[in-house]
N, C-alpha and C positions, 0 to 999 in steps of 0.2 A: 252763569254762574257756576264756579268747581264750591263743591263740596270743600274740606277736609279730607275727607275720605278718598273721593278723586283722589288728591292730590298727594294725596301719600300711598297710594296704589301705585303709582306712575313716578313720584320724588323721594328718596333717602332723605337722608338726613346725611349733608354735605353736600345736596344740589347745589350747583354755581345756577346761580341771579342773579337780574340786577332788580333790586330793589326803587320801589320811588319809595322813600317813608309819608314826607307829606302833600306833595302832588307831583303831575307825574311832567311838570310842567319843572319842574327842576332836573337836573343831571342824577341820573343811576347811581345810588353807590350799588359798587360792581362785589358781587358774596357768596357767600355760602347759606344754607337753613345748618338752623344747629337745632333745631327740636325738630320735632314731625308738626302739620297743621293739629289746626284744634277750632272749636268753633265759640262763640263770646256769645253769652250770655241770647243774644236776641237776634241770630242766626248765622250773623258773619266770620266767615275763615281767614283763622287769617297764620303764620307764621312767622318765627325770628329767624333773621340774619343775624351771623357775625361783622361787627363793628353798632350795634342797633338797639338799645330797650329798647324790653315792650316788644310783643305782637303786630307783624303789616299786614294789613288787608291782604290776601290772595286777588284784586285788583288790581293792586296795584306792587304783583311778583310778576318776571316775565323769565321761565329758566332757559338757558346760556347754555350752551356747548362749553363741553369741559377743555381749558385751549391743553395741549398735548405736551408730553417733556420739551422744556430744551436739553437741544443736545448739545453737549462742546466738542469740534476738532480735536 
């Protein structure tokens, strides 16, 4: 299990992610982190993402490779 500190050490705010707010059986929300990760009182590590209110458990976050900028001919 990844801790909030470990996540933050490798993934700054603005990291592209696939977020599964409720269950991994649903399509992901492709977005970016909007806060550093933190740990709830009972120890679950969570992070906030753009497009969703509240924190999402890091077990429901997959980091993505940033898309390269589109070039126009």
